[in-house]
PDB file with SEQRES, HELIX, SHEET and CRYST1 records, atoms N, CA, C and O in Angstrom:
SEQRES   1 A   61  MET ASN ASN ILE PRO ARG LEU LEU ASN ILE ALA GLN VAL          
SEQRES   2 A   61  LYS GLU ARG THR ALA LEU GLY LYS THR ALA ILE TYR ALA          
SEQRES   3 A   61  ARG ILE LYS LEU GLY THR PHE PRO ALA PRO VAL ARG LEU          
SEQRES   4 A   61  SER GLN ARG CYS SER ARG TRP ARG GLU GLU GLU VAL SER          
SEQRES   5 A   61  ASN TRP ILE MET GLY GLU HIS GLY THR                          
HELIX    1 AA1 ILE A   10  THR A   17  1                                   8    
HELIX    2 AA2 LYS A   21  LEU A   30  1                                  10    
HELIX    3 AA3 GLU A   48  HIS A   59  1                                  12    
SHEET    1 AA1 3 LEU A   7  LEU A   8  0                                        
SHEET    2 AA1 3 CYS A  43  ARG A  47 -1                                        
SHEET    3 AA1 3 VAL A  37  SER A  40 -1                                        
CRYST1    1.000    1.000    1.000  90.00  90.00  90.00 P 1           1          
ATOM      1  N   MET A   1     122.738 112.338 139.724  1.00  0.00           N  
ATOM      2  CA  MET A   1     121.884 111.109 139.919  1.00  0.00           C  
ATOM      3  C   MET A   1     120.521 111.389 139.296  1.00  0.00           C  
ATOM      4  O   MET A   1     119.910 112.424 139.559  1.00  0.00           O  
ATOM      5  N   ASN A   2     120.045 110.445 138.456  1.00  0.00           N  
ATOM      6  CA  ASN A   2     118.806 110.637 137.744  1.00  0.00           C  
ATOM      7  C   ASN A   2     117.723 109.840 138.436  1.00  0.00           C  
ATOM      8  O   ASN A   2     117.782 108.611 138.469  1.00  0.00           O  
ATOM      9  N   ASN A   3     116.724 110.531 138.994  1.00  0.00           N  
ATOM     10  CA  ASN A   3     115.622 109.859 139.678  1.00  0.00           C  
ATOM     11  C   ASN A   3     114.369 109.682 138.851  1.00  0.00           C  
ATOM     12  O   ASN A   3     113.344 109.219 139.351  1.00  0.00           O  
ATOM     13  N   ILE A   4     114.454 110.057 137.569  1.00  0.00           N  
ATOM     14  CA  ILE A   4     113.327 109.912 136.664  1.00  0.00           C  
ATOM     15  C   ILE A   4     113.274 108.486 136.116  1.00  0.00           C  
ATOM     16  O   ILE A   4     114.230 108.047 135.476  1.00  0.00           O  
ATOM     17  N   PRO A   5     112.217 107.774 136.343  1.00  0.00           N  
ATOM     18  CA  PRO A   5     112.103 106.426 135.935  1.00  0.00           C  
ATOM     19  C   PRO A   5     112.033 106.311 134.419  1.00  0.00           C  
ATOM     20  O   PRO A   5     111.331 107.085 133.768  1.00  0.00           O  
ATOM     21  N   ARG A   6     112.750 105.359 133.861  1.00  0.00           N  
ATOM     22  CA  ARG A   6     112.716 105.107 132.436  1.00  0.00           C  
ATOM     23  C   ARG A   6     111.431 104.317 132.087  1.00  0.00           C  
ATOM     24  O   ARG A   6     111.102 103.337 132.755  1.00  0.00           O  
ATOM     25  N   LEU A   7     110.734 104.743 131.068  1.00  0.00           N  
ATOM     26  CA  LEU A   7     109.447 104.073 130.691  1.00  0.00           C  
ATOM     27  C   LEU A   7     109.650 103.337 129.376  1.00  0.00           C  
ATOM     28  O   LEU A   7     110.268 103.833 128.434  1.00  0.00           O  
ATOM     29  N   LEU A   8     109.104 102.143 129.362  1.00  0.00           N  
ATOM     30  CA  LEU A   8     109.150 101.282 128.099  1.00  0.00           C  
ATOM     31  C   LEU A   8     107.761 101.191 127.449  1.00  0.00           C  
ATOM     32  O   LEU A   8     106.713 101.159 128.094  1.00  0.00           O  
ATOM     33  N   ASN A   9     107.854 101.151 126.091  1.00  0.00           N  
ATOM     34  CA  ASN A   9     106.598 100.912 125.403  1.00  0.00           C  
ATOM     35  C   ASN A   9     106.300  99.418 125.283  1.00  0.00           C  
ATOM     36  O   ASN A   9     107.110  98.619 125.754  1.00  0.00           O  
ATOM     37  N   ILE A  10     105.222  99.006 124.701  1.00  0.00           N  
ATOM     38  CA  ILE A  10     104.824  97.673 124.620  1.00  0.00           C  
ATOM     39  C   ILE A  10     105.820  96.776 123.831  1.00  0.00           C  
ATOM     40  O   ILE A  10     106.090  95.624 124.171  1.00  0.00           O  
ATOM     41  N   ALA A  11     106.344  97.414 122.737  1.00  0.00           N  
ATOM     42  CA  ALA A  11     107.359  96.635 121.940  1.00  0.00           C  
ATOM     43  C   ALA A  11     108.588  96.333 122.755  1.00  0.00           C  
ATOM     44  O   ALA A  11     109.105  95.220 122.663  1.00  0.00           O  
ATOM     45  N   GLN A  12     109.082  97.248 123.539  1.00  0.00           N  
ATOM     46  CA  GLN A  12     110.239  97.095 124.393  1.00  0.00           C  
ATOM     47  C   GLN A  12     109.945  96.011 125.451  1.00  0.00           C  
ATOM     48  O   GLN A  12     110.781  95.146 125.710  1.00  0.00           O  
ATOM     49  N   VAL A  13     108.753  96.074 126.053  1.00  0.00           N  
ATOM     50  CA  VAL A  13     108.366  95.071 127.046  1.00  0.00           C  
ATOM     51  C   VAL A  13     108.312  93.665 126.448  1.00  0.00           C  
ATOM     52  O   VAL A  13     108.812  92.717 127.054  1.00  0.00           O  
ATOM     53  N   LYS A  14     107.715  93.522 125.277  1.00  0.00           N  
ATOM     54  CA  LYS A  14     107.627  92.295 124.571  1.00  0.00           C  
ATOM     55  C   LYS A  14     109.041  91.727 124.286  1.00  0.00           C  
ATOM     56  O   LYS A  14     109.274  90.528 124.434  1.00  0.00           O  
ATOM     57  N   GLU A  15     109.917  92.554 123.901  1.00  0.00           N  
ATOM     58  CA  GLU A  15     111.348  92.157 123.530  1.00  0.00           C  
ATOM     59  C   GLU A  15     112.025  91.712 124.754  1.00  0.00           C  
ATOM     60  O   GLU A  15     112.723  90.699 124.709  1.00  0.00           O  
ATOM     61  N   ARG A  16     111.875  92.417 125.911  1.00  0.00           N  
ATOM     62  CA  ARG A  16     112.648  92.112 127.111  1.00  0.00           C  
ATOM     63  C   ARG A  16     112.074  90.810 127.829  1.00  0.00           C  
ATOM     64  O   ARG A  16     112.818  90.072 128.474  1.00  0.00           O  
ATOM     65  N   THR A  17     110.757  90.575 127.686  1.00  0.00           N  
ATOM     66  CA  THR A  17     110.120  89.473 128.383  1.00  0.00           C  
ATOM     67  C   THR A  17     109.919  88.192 127.503  1.00  0.00           C  
ATOM     68  O   THR A  17     109.729  87.094 128.026  1.00  0.00           O  
ATOM     69  N   ALA A  18     109.967  88.365 126.215  1.00  0.00           N  
ATOM     70  CA  ALA A  18     109.736  87.304 125.252  1.00  0.00           C  
ATOM     71  C   ALA A  18     108.305  86.849 125.337  1.00  0.00           C  
ATOM     72  O   ALA A  18     107.979  85.708 125.008  1.00  0.00           O  
ATOM     73  N   LEU A  19     107.419  87.782 125.797  1.00  0.00           N  
ATOM     74  CA  LEU A  19     106.009  87.481 125.855  1.00  0.00           C  
ATOM     75  C   LEU A  19     105.279  88.309 124.784  1.00  0.00           C  
ATOM     76  O   LEU A  19     105.729  89.383 124.386  1.00  0.00           O  
ATOM     77  N   GLY A  20     104.141  87.768 124.337  1.00  0.00           N  
ATOM     78  CA  GLY A  20     103.338  88.532 123.424  1.00  0.00           C  
ATOM     79  C   GLY A  20     102.409  89.486 124.051  1.00  0.00           C  
ATOM     80  O   GLY A  20     102.194  89.394 125.260  1.00  0.00           O  
ATOM     81  N   LYS A  21     101.835  90.400 123.335  1.00  0.00           N  
ATOM     82  CA  LYS A  21     100.947  91.447 123.878  1.00  0.00           C  
ATOM     83  C   LYS A  21      99.774  90.776 124.672  1.00  0.00           C  
ATOM     84  O   LYS A  21      99.419  91.213 125.767  1.00  0.00           O  
ATOM     85  N   THR A  22      99.228  89.767 124.112  1.00  0.00           N  
ATOM     86  CA  THR A  22      98.025  89.141 124.790  1.00  0.00           C  
ATOM     87  C   THR A  22      98.475  88.500 126.105  1.00  0.00           C  
ATOM     88  O   THR A  22      97.761  88.597 127.103  1.00  0.00           O  
ATOM     89  N   ALA A  23      99.678  87.828 126.130  1.00  0.00           N  
ATOM     90  CA  ALA A  23     100.168  87.225 127.390  1.00  0.00           C  
ATOM     91  C   ALA A  23     100.437  88.234 128.378  1.00  0.00           C  
ATOM     92  O   ALA A  23     100.133  88.038 129.555  1.00  0.00           O  
ATOM     93  N   ILE A  24     101.027  89.383 127.962  1.00  0.00           N  
ATOM     94  CA  ILE A  24     101.323  90.456 128.900  1.00  0.00           C  
ATOM     95  C   ILE A  24     100.048  90.925 129.624  1.00  0.00           C  
ATOM     96  O   ILE A  24     100.005  90.982 130.853  1.00  0.00           O  
ATOM     97  N   TYR A  25      98.993  91.264 128.822  1.00  0.00           N  
ATOM     98  CA  TYR A  25      97.797  91.842 129.402  1.00  0.00           C  
ATOM     99  C   TYR A  25      97.028  90.754 130.170  1.00  0.00           C  
ATOM    100  O   TYR A  25      96.299  91.093 131.102  1.00  0.00           O  
ATOM    101  N   ALA A  26      97.154  89.486 129.828  1.00  0.00           N  
ATOM    102  CA  ALA A  26      96.506  88.462 130.591  1.00  0.00           C  
ATOM    103  C   ALA A  26      97.168  88.341 131.969  1.00  0.00           C  
ATOM    104  O   ALA A  26      96.499  88.128 132.980  1.00  0.00           O  
ATOM    105  N   ARG A  27      98.485  88.482 131.981  1.00  0.00           N  
ATOM    106  CA  ARG A  27      99.234  88.417 133.325  1.00  0.00           C  
ATOM    107  C   ARG A  27      98.913  89.688 134.213  1.00  0.00           C  
ATOM    108  O   ARG A  27      98.819  89.613 135.439  1.00  0.00           O  
ATOM    109  N   ILE A  28      98.755  90.832 133.514  1.00  0.00           N  
ATOM    110  CA  ILE A  28      98.374  92.035 134.220  1.00  0.00           C  
ATOM    111  C   ILE A  28      97.039  91.849 134.882  1.00  0.00           C  
ATOM    112  O   ILE A  28      96.849  92.208 136.044  1.00  0.00           O  
ATOM    113  N   LYS A  29      96.115  91.286 134.139  1.00  0.00           N  
ATOM    114  CA  LYS A  29      94.749  90.994 134.733  1.00  0.00           C  
ATOM    115  C   LYS A  29      94.792  90.043 135.876  1.00  0.00           C  
ATOM    116  O   LYS A  29      94.034  90.198 136.834  1.00  0.00           O  
ATOM    117  N   LEU A  30      95.656  89.058 135.816  1.00  0.00           N  
ATOM    118  CA  LEU A  30      95.857  88.075 136.938  1.00  0.00           C  
ATOM    119  C   LEU A  30      96.609  88.695 138.132  1.00  0.00           C  
ATOM    120  O   LEU A  30      96.583  88.171 139.246  1.00  0.00           O  
ATOM    121  N   GLY A  31      97.279  89.829 137.860  1.00  0.00           N  
ATOM    122  CA  GLY A  31      98.036  90.443 138.907  1.00  0.00           C  
ATOM    123  C   GLY A  31      99.484  89.911 139.016  1.00  0.00           C  
ATOM    124  O   GLY A  31     100.164  90.137 140.017  1.00  0.00           O  
ATOM    125  N   THR A  32      99.927  89.218 137.989  1.00  0.00           N  
ATOM    126  CA  THR A  32     101.242  88.623 138.033  1.00  0.00           C  
ATOM    127  C   THR A  32     102.242  89.358 137.160  1.00  0.00           C  
ATOM    128  O   THR A  32     103.349  88.860 136.956  1.00  0.00           O  
ATOM    129  N   PHE A  33     101.902  90.494 136.651  1.00  0.00           N  
ATOM    130  CA  PHE A  33     102.785  91.267 135.814  1.00  0.00           C  
ATOM    131  C   PHE A  33     102.508  92.724 136.155  1.00  0.00           C  
ATOM    132  O   PHE A  33     101.358  93.081 136.411  1.00  0.00           O  
ATOM    133  N   PRO A  34     103.560  93.599 136.167  1.00  0.00           N  
ATOM    134  CA  PRO A  34     103.368  95.042 136.473  1.00  0.00           C  
ATOM    135  C   PRO A  34     102.376  95.691 135.536  1.00  0.00           C  
ATOM    136  O   PRO A  34     102.425  95.489 134.323  1.00  0.00           O  
ATOM    137  N   ALA A  35     101.481  96.468 136.101  1.00  0.00           N  
ATOM    138  CA  ALA A  35     100.554  97.271 135.337  1.00  0.00           C  
ATOM    139  C   ALA A  35     101.250  98.456 134.656  1.00  0.00           C  
ATOM    140  O   ALA A  35     102.231  98.976 135.187  1.00  0.00           O  
ATOM    141  N   PRO A  36     100.793  98.858 133.573  1.00  0.00           N  
ATOM    142  CA  PRO A  36     101.406 100.061 132.900  1.00  0.00           C  
ATOM    143  C   PRO A  36     100.930 101.303 133.536  1.00  0.00           C  
ATOM    144  O   PRO A  36      99.902 101.330 134.212  1.00  0.00           O  
ATOM    145  N   VAL A  37     101.699 102.363 133.314  1.00  0.00           N  
ATOM    146  CA  VAL A  37     101.327 103.715 133.707  1.00  0.00           C  
ATOM    147  C   VAL A  37     100.550 104.347 132.496  1.00  0.00           C  
ATOM    148  O   VAL A  37     101.022 104.352 131.359  1.00  0.00           O  
ATOM    149  N   ARG A  38      99.356 104.865 132.810  1.00  0.00           N  
ATOM    150  CA  ARG A  38      98.623 105.511 131.696  1.00  0.00           C  
ATOM    151  C   ARG A  38      99.025 106.875 131.576  1.00  0.00           C  
ATOM    152  O   ARG A  38      98.817 107.652 132.509  1.00  0.00           O  
ATOM    153  N   LEU A  39      99.620 107.271 130.444  1.00  0.00           N  
ATOM    154  CA  LEU A  39     100.076 108.639 130.219  1.00  0.00           C  
ATOM    155  C   LEU A  39      98.935 109.470 129.595  1.00  0.00           C  
ATOM    156  O   LEU A  39      98.820 110.677 129.809  1.00  0.00           O  
ATOM    157  N   SER A  40      98.123 108.780 128.835  1.00  0.00           N  
ATOM    158  CA  SER A  40      96.934 109.459 128.234  1.00  0.00           C  
ATOM    159  C   SER A  40      95.978 108.347 127.871  1.00  0.00           C  
ATOM    160  O   SER A  40      96.287 107.182 128.126  1.00  0.00           O  
ATOM    161  N   GLN A  41      94.820 108.652 127.283  1.00  0.00           N  
ATOM    162  CA  GLN A  41      93.885 107.643 126.945  1.00  0.00           C  
ATOM    163  C   GLN A  41      94.449 106.589 125.985  1.00  0.00           C  
ATOM    164  O   GLN A  41      94.007 105.442 126.046  1.00  0.00           O  
ATOM    165  N   ARG A  42      95.329 106.891 125.169  1.00  0.00           N  
ATOM    166  CA  ARG A  42      95.856 105.953 124.163  1.00  0.00           C  
ATOM    167  C   ARG A  42      97.395 105.637 124.321  1.00  0.00           C  
ATOM    168  O   ARG A  42      98.046 105.148 123.397  1.00  0.00           O  
ATOM    169  N   CYS A  43      97.909 105.934 125.496  1.00  0.00           N  
ATOM    170  CA  CYS A  43      99.318 105.788 125.666  1.00  0.00           C  
ATOM    171  C   CYS A  43      99.660 105.220 127.042  1.00  0.00           C  
ATOM    172  O   CYS A  43      99.419 105.857 128.068  1.00  0.00           O  
ATOM    173  N   SER A  44     100.225 104.009 127.047  1.00  0.00           N  
ATOM    174  CA  SER A  44     100.607 103.341 128.304  1.00  0.00           C  
ATOM    175  C   SER A  44     102.075 103.015 128.231  1.00  0.00           C  
ATOM    176  O   SER A  44     102.594 102.706 127.158  1.00  0.00           O  
ATOM    177  N   ARG A  45     102.728 103.077 129.318  1.00  0.00           N  
ATOM    178  CA  ARG A  45     104.157 102.747 129.412  1.00  0.00           C  
ATOM    179  C   ARG A  45     104.376 101.999 130.656  1.00  0.00           C  
ATOM    180  O   ARG A  45     103.621 102.153 131.616  1.00  0.00           O  
ATOM    181  N   TRP A  46     105.462 101.127 130.683  1.00  0.00           N  
ATOM    182  CA  TRP A  46     105.859 100.359 131.887  1.00  0.00           C  
ATOM    183  C   TRP A  46     107.131 100.944 132.424  1.00  0.00           C  
ATOM    184  O   TRP A  46     108.020 101.388 131.698  1.00  0.00           O  
ATOM    185  N   ARG A  47     107.173 100.922 133.733  1.00  0.00           N  
ATOM    186  CA  ARG A  47     108.402 101.346 134.391  1.00  0.00           C  
ATOM    187  C   ARG A  47     109.429 100.254 134.194  1.00  0.00           C  
ATOM    188  O   ARG A  47     109.186  99.081 134.481  1.00  0.00           O  
ATOM    189  N   GLU A  48     110.655 100.692 133.665  1.00  0.00           N  
ATOM    190  CA  GLU A  48     111.683  99.783 133.359  1.00  0.00           C  
ATOM    191  C   GLU A  48     112.064  98.935 134.611  1.00  0.00           C  
ATOM    192  O   GLU A  48     112.268  97.724 134.522  1.00  0.00           O  
ATOM    193  N   GLU A  49     112.146  99.611 135.755  1.00  0.00           N  
ATOM    194  CA  GLU A  49     112.568  98.895 136.931  1.00  0.00           C  
ATOM    195  C   GLU A  49     111.579  97.800 137.331  1.00  0.00           C  
ATOM    196  O   GLU A  49     112.006  96.720 137.737  1.00  0.00           O  
ATOM    197  N   GLU A  50     110.270  98.047 137.227  1.00  0.00           N  
ATOM    198  CA  GLU A  50     109.287  97.071 137.525  1.00  0.00           C  
ATOM    199  C   GLU A  50     109.397  95.797 136.566  1.00  0.00           C  
ATOM    200  O   GLU A  50     109.280  94.644 136.981  1.00  0.00           O  
ATOM    201  N   VAL A  51     109.624  96.123 135.309  1.00  0.00           N  
ATOM    202  CA  VAL A  51     109.689  94.987 134.306  1.00  0.00           C  
ATOM    203  C   VAL A  51     111.004  94.199 134.646  1.00  0.00           C  
ATOM    204  O   VAL A  51     111.004  92.968 134.663  1.00  0.00           O  
ATOM    205  N   SER A  52     112.067  94.905 134.903  1.00  0.00           N  
ATOM    206  CA  SER A  52     113.370  94.215 135.212  1.00  0.00           C  
ATOM    207  C   SER A  52     113.204  93.377 136.512  1.00  0.00           C  
ATOM    208  O   SER A  52     113.743  92.273 136.589  1.00  0.00           O  
ATOM    209  N   ASN A  53     112.509  93.858 137.476  1.00  0.00           N  
ATOM    210  CA  ASN A  53     112.327  93.145 138.708  1.00  0.00           C  
ATOM    211  C   ASN A  53     111.452  91.905 138.414  1.00  0.00           C  
ATOM    212  O   ASN A  53     111.714  90.820 138.931  1.00  0.00           O  
ATOM    213  N   TRP A  54     110.423  92.080 137.588  1.00  0.00           N  
ATOM    214  CA  TRP A  54     109.621  90.946 137.183  1.00  0.00           C  
ATOM    215  C   TRP A  54     110.431  89.886 136.533  1.00  0.00           C  
ATOM    216  O   TRP A  54     110.331  88.712 136.889  1.00  0.00           O  
ATOM    217  N   ILE A  55     111.225  90.270 135.594  1.00  0.00           N  
ATOM    218  CA  ILE A  55     112.180  89.353 134.883  1.00  0.00           C  
ATOM    219  C   ILE A  55     113.041  88.584 135.887  1.00  0.00           C  
ATOM    220  O   ILE A  55     113.160  87.360 135.832  1.00  0.00           O  
ATOM    221  N   MET A  56     113.637  89.352 136.808  1.00  0.00           N  
ATOM    222  CA  MET A  56     114.562  88.658 137.787  1.00  0.00           C  
ATOM    223  C   MET A  56     113.753  87.691 138.683  1.00  0.00           C  
ATOM    224  O   MET A  56     114.226  86.604 139.018  1.00  0.00           O  
ATOM    225  N   GLY A  57     112.551  88.097 139.056  1.00  0.00           N  
ATOM    226  CA  GLY A  57     111.709  87.207 139.876  1.00  0.00           C  
ATOM    227  C   GLY A  57     111.273  86.050 139.148  1.00  0.00           C  
ATOM    228  O   GLY A  57     111.166  84.990 139.764  1.00  0.00           O  
ATOM    229  N   GLU A  58     110.989  86.106 137.846  1.00  0.00           N  
ATOM    230  CA  GLU A  58     110.496  85.014 137.029  1.00  0.00           C  
ATOM    231  C   GLU A  58     111.651  84.088 136.580  1.00  0.00           C  
ATOM    232  O   GLU A  58     111.523  82.864 136.581  1.00  0.00           O  
ATOM    233  N   HIS A  59     112.779  84.714 136.198  1.00  0.00           N  
ATOM    234  CA  HIS A  59     113.837  83.971 135.611  1.00  0.00           C  
ATOM    235  C   HIS A  59     115.165  84.048 136.356  1.00  0.00           C  
ATOM    236  O   HIS A  59     116.130  83.396 135.958  1.00  0.00           O  
ATOM    237  N   GLY A  60     115.231  84.823 137.419  1.00  0.00           N  
ATOM    238  CA  GLY A  60     116.464  84.999 138.133  1.00  0.00           C  
ATOM    239  C   GLY A  60     116.647  83.801 139.052  1.00  0.00           C  
ATOM    240  O   GLY A  60     115.739  83.004 139.289  1.00  0.00           O  
ATOM    241  N   THR A  61     117.888  83.721 139.562  1.00  0.00           N  
ATOM    242  CA  THR A  61     118.249  82.576 140.408  1.00  0.00           C  
ATOM    243  C   THR A  61     118.452  83.083 141.792  1.00  0.00           C  
ATOM    244  O   THR A  61     118.765  82.306 142.694  1.00  0.00           O  
TER     245      THR A  61                                                      
END                                                                             
């Protein structure tokens, strides 16, 4: 069993959510989208599970 979370880059998040970069960061600022994990000063990634949960909450039935 793998307990290491899969991390997504901005391109993968954009593809999965059909949102642009500006819309993603605007929603993060509003608190309506998962914040990224800062891996370094210039590297951010999103937890796949959090993005998937957001998609299901926004578009799921």
